[in-house]
C-alpha positions as CSV (number, residue, x, y, z in Angstrom):
1,M,0.1,0.0,0.0
2,N,2.8,2.2,0.7
3,S,4.3,1.8,-2.7
4,Y,0.9,3.0,-4.4
5,K,1.0,6.1,-2.1
6,I,4.7,6.8,-3.1
7,L,3.6,6.5,-6.7
8,F,0.8,8.4,-6.5
9,S,3.0,11.3,-4.7
10,F,5.3,11.2,-7.6
11,F,2.9,11.6,-10.1
12,L,1.0,14.7,-8.0
13,L,4.5,16.2,-8.0
14,V,5.0,15.8,-11.3
15,L,1.7,17.3,-12.3
16,V,2.5,20.2,-10.0
17,T,5.9,21.0,-11.0
18,A,5.7,20.3,-14.9
19,P,4.2,23.7,-15.7
20,L,6.8,25.4,-13.8
21,I,9.6,23.4,-15.8
22,A,7.8,24.2,-19.0
23,Q,7.4,28.0,-18.5
24,N,10.1,30.0,-16.6
25,T,8.2,33.2,-16.0
26,N,11.4,35.0,-14.6
27,C,13.3,34.7,-17.8
28,G,12.1,35.5,-21.6
29,K,11.6,38.1,-24.4
30,V,9.4,40.6,-25.1
31,I,8.6,43.0,-28.1
32,Y,7.4,46.7,-27.2
33,N,6.0,49.0,-29.7
34,E,6.9,52.6,-28.8
35,T,5.1,55.6,-30.2
36,Q,6.4,59.3,-29.5
37,S,3.8,62.0,-30.6
38,F,5.1,65.6,-31.2
39,S,3.8,68.9,-32.9
40,Y,6.4,67.9,-36.0
41,G,5.3,64.2,-36.4
42,T,4.8,60.7,-34.7
43,F,7.5,58.2,-34.4
44,N,7.0,54.5,-34.2
45,T,10.0,52.5,-32.9
46,T,10.2,48.7,-31.9
47,Y,12.2,47.3,-29.0
48,E,13.1,43.8,-28.0
49,M,13.6,43.3,-24.5
50,T,15.7,40.2,-23.0
51,F,14.9,39.9,-19.1
52,G,16.5,37.2,-16.7
53,T,18.0,36.8,-13.3
54,K,20.4,39.6,-13.8
55,G,18.3,42.5,-15.3
56,S,16.9,43.6,-18.3
57,Y,18.2,44.7,-21.6
58,T,15.9,46.7,-24.5
59,E,17.3,47.4,-27.8
60,E,15.7,49.0,-30.6
61,I,15.4,46.8,-33.5
62,E,13.1,49.1,-35.9
63,I,12.1,52.7,-36.2
64,N,9.6,54.5,-38.4
65,K,7.7,57.8,-38.9
66,S,4.1,58.0,-39.3
67,S,1.6,60.8,-39.1
68,D,-1.3,58.4,-38.1
69,Q,-0.2,55.7,-36.0
70,K,-3.0,53.7,-34.2
71,H,-2.0,51.8,-31.1
72,K,-2.9,48.0,-30.8
73,A,-2.0,45.9,-28.0
74,Y,-2.0,42.0,-28.4
75,D,-0.2,39.0,-27.1
76,N,1.5,36.3,-29.6
77,S,2.7,33.3,-28.0
78,G,4.7,32.2,-31.4
79,E,8.1,32.6,-32.0
80,Y,9.1,36.5,-33.0
81,T,12.0,36.8,-35.8
82,S,13.4,40.1,-35.9
83,G,14.0,41.7,-39.3
84,T,16.8,44.0,-40.5
85,M,16.8,47.6,-38.7
86,T,15.5,50.0,-40.9
87,I,15.7,54.0,-40.2
88,V,13.5,56.1,-42.0
89,S,13.3,59.5,-40.3
90,G,16.2,61.3,-41.5
91,R,18.6,59.5,-38.9
92,K,21.9,58.4,-40.6
93,N,23.6,56.7,-37.2
94,L,22.1,53.3,-37.6
95,T,23.7,52.5,-34.0
96,P,20.6,51.3,-32.1
97,K,19.5,52.7,-28.8
98,F,19.4,50.6,-25.8
99,Y,18.1,50.7,-22.1
100,Y,20.0,48.3,-19.4
101,N,18.7,47.9,-16.1
102,S,21.3,46.2,-14.1
103,K,19.7,46.2,-11.0
104,D,22.2,48.6,-9.6
105,H,22.0,51.5,-12.5
106,L,20.0,52.0,-15.6
107,Y,22.1,52.5,-18.5
108,F,21.0,53.9,-22.0
109,R,22.2,55.0,-25.3
110,E,20.6,57.9,-27.2
111,I,21.4,58.9,-30.9
112,W,21.4,62.9,-30.5
113,Y,22.1,64.5,-34.0
114,N,23.4,61.4,-35.2
115,H,26.0,61.2,-32.2
116,V,26.0,58.3,-29.8
117,L,25.6,59.2,-26.4
118,V,25.9,56.3,-23.6
119,V,24.5,57.3,-20.4
120,I,24.4,56.2,-16.8
121,D,21.2,57.2,-15.2
122,R,21.4,56.7,-11.1
123,D,18.5,58.7,-10.5
124,S,15.6,57.2,-12.5
125,L,13.4,56.1,-9.6
126,W,9.7,55.3,-9.9
127,N,7.4,55.9,-6.8
128,W,4.6,53.6,-7.9
129,E,1.0,53.6,-6.4
130,L,-0.7,50.6,-7.0
131,L,-4.5,50.9,-7.8
132,P,-7.3,48.4,-7.7
133,E,-8.3,48.5,-11.5
134,S,-7.6,45.6,-13.9
135,K,-7.6,44.7,-17.6
136,N,-6.7,42.2,-20.0
137,I,-3.5,42.9,-22.7
138,G,-3.8,39.9,-24.6
139,N,-3.9,37.0,-22.5
140,F,-2.6,38.5,-19.4
141,L,-4.5,40.0,-16.5
142,C,-2.8,43.4,-15.7
143,Q,-3.3,45.8,-12.9
144,K,-2.8,49.5,-13.0
145,A,-0.1,51.6,-11.5
146,T,0.5,55.5,-11.7
147,A,3.8,57.5,-10.9
148,H,5.0,60.9,-11.3
149,F,8.4,60.8,-13.1
150,R,10.4,63.6,-14.2
151,G,7.8,66.3,-14.9
152,R,4.9,63.7,-16.2
153,D,2.4,61.6,-14.9
154,Y,2.5,58.2,-15.9
155,T,-0.1,55.0,-15.9
156,A,1.2,51.6,-16.3
157,W,-0.5,48.2,-16.5
158,F,1.6,45.4,-15.2
159,T,0.9,41.6,-14.8
160,T,1.8,39.3,-11.7
161,K,2.0,36.6,-14.2
162,I,5.5,37.5,-15.0
163,P,6.8,38.2,-11.3
164,V,9.8,40.4,-12.6
165,P,10.2,44.2,-12.0
166,Y,11.1,45.2,-15.5
167,G,9.6,47.2,-18.3
168,P,10.1,49.3,-21.5
169,W,12.1,52.4,-21.7
170,K,13.3,53.6,-18.2
171,A,10.1,52.2,-16.6
172,Y,10.7,49.4,-13.8
173,G,9.9,48.6,-10.2
174,L,6.5,47.1,-10.2
175,P,5.6,43.8,-8.8
176,G,5.3,42.1,-12.5
177,L,6.1,42.7,-16.2
178,I,5.2,46.1,-17.6
179,M,2.8,45.5,-20.4
180,E,1.6,49.0,-21.2
181,I,2.8,52.7,-20.1
182,Y,1.8,56.2,-21.2
183,D,2.2,59.7,-19.9
184,A,-1.0,61.8,-19.3
185,D,-0.3,63.6,-22.5
186,K,0.3,60.6,-24.7
187,L,3.7,62.2,-25.8
188,L,4.8,58.5,-25.1
189,Y,2.7,55.5,-25.7
190,I,4.5,51.8,-25.2
191,V,2.8,48.4,-25.4
192,A,3.8,44.8,-25.5
193,Q,3.2,43.0,-28.7
194,H,4.7,39.6,-28.4
195,V,5.7,37.9,-24.9
196,N,7.9,34.8,-25.1
197,L,8.8,32.9,-22.1
198,N,12.0,30.5,-21.9
199,S,12.3,27.2,-19.9
200,T,15.5,27.9,-18.9
201,T,17.5,30.9,-17.8
202,N,20.4,29.7,-20.1
203,N,18.1,31.2,-22.9
204,C,17.9,34.6,-21.1
205,K,21.7,35.6,-20.6
206,L,22.1,39.5,-21.2
207,T,24.3,40.9,-24.1
208,V,25.9,44.0,-22.6
209,P,27.3,46.6,-24.8
210,N,31.3,46.9,-23.5
211,D,31.3,50.7,-23.5
212,L,29.3,51.1,-20.5
213,D,32.6,52.2,-18.6
214,Q,32.6,55.3,-20.8
215,A,29.0,56.5,-19.9
216,L,28.0,60.1,-19.1
217,I,26.8,61.0,-15.9
218,I,23.4,62.8,-16.7
219,E,24.6,66.1,-15.9
220,N,27.5,65.9,-18.7
221,Y,24.8,64.0,-20.9
222,L,22.4,67.3,-20.6
223,N,25.5,69.5,-21.5
224,E,26.6,67.6,-24.3
225,R,23.1,67.2,-25.7
226,D,22.8,71.1,-25.6
227,R,26.2,71.7,-27.3
228,L,25.2,69.2,-30.0
229,T,21.9,71.2,-30.1
230,E,23.8,74.5,-30.5
231,E,26.2,73.3,-32.9
232,N,23.5,71.8,-35.2
233,F,21.4,74.9,-34.9
234,A,24.3,77.3,-36.1
235,K,25.0,74.9,-39.2
236,L,21.0,75.5,-40.1
237,A,21.3,79.2,-39.4
238,A,24.4,79.8,-41.4
239,R,22.8,78.0,-44.2
240,Y,19.3,79.5,-44.3
241,T,20.0,83.0,-42.8
242,P,19.9,85.7,-45.6
243,K,23.1,87.5,-46.0
244,G,23.3,90.5,-43.7
245,A,20.7,89.6,-41.5
246,T,21.2,88.5,-37.7
247,P,21.6,84.9,-37.3
248,M,18.8,83.2,-35.6
249,K,19.4,82.1,-31.9
250,I,18.1,79.3,-30.0
251,D,15.0,80.3,-27.5
252,R,16.1,78.9,-24.4
253,N,12.9,80.0,-22.7
254,C,10.5,78.4,-25.4
255,E,7.7,76.9,-23.0
256,S,6.4,75.3,-26.3
257,C,9.7,73.5,-26.7
258,K,9.8,72.2,-23.0
259,N,6.3,70.7,-23.3
260,E,7.6,68.4,-25.9
261,N,10.5,67.2,-23.9
262,I,9.2,63.6,-22.5
263,E,11.7,63.9,-19.3
264,R,11.9,67.3,-17.7
265,Y,15.1,67.3,-16.1
266,D,15.6,68.8,-12.7
267,L,19.5,68.0,-11.6
268,E,18.6,68.9,-7.9
269,N,15.2,66.7,-8.1
270,T,15.1,64.4,-10.9
271,Q,11.8,63.1,-9.8
């Protein structure tokens, strides 16, 4: 009789643990679609995020420009094969952007006037408020959360079915994978399109760029961004200002320009 009990217990253990072996919810890949909407155009970008036990790494795989981009959220359990990166918005530098969450710090790469800037962002903290509202995104039940981050109010939808604190862009820190996030003005809208979970953590090793030791701190990054902006503006002014006329200058107090910055940096209080 004891042998039957042992055998039954064995099969029960297999039934309980088999789904966990088949699907590791702490390791996988997500395809995100990001839309940035400005007065001068709407930009649609596709990112692929790999997440595992040591963090998450998100890299740009495609960018397009569109004047009428409709948002669509769905889940696809099939395999995703990324195509060749295509750049069509006047950007000549094809180096992909990335966001690397190492748990200790967040690193990102930005292309600013075709110059590569790698940055360490030590102050990208999100003070989330969890709310009771829920909705389905694809096959995942998601919970609502809100936060104020660098001058804007954000809403995120996350799923505890994948209990990792990662998300797209610079968003992280919730008790589940972020499936959708957007600011109140919808300048930034990001949604997961494909979610593929891996059976072992060996499939989720992060491939991290080797130039992180050269990363700029935020203050130096903003100074370099301003320098490149002024340099580019001076070239345009020299080309288009009529002979004998006063050269155009950048209006540093342009309120409408500030409103179109997704992040409003305050070096004394980055939140």
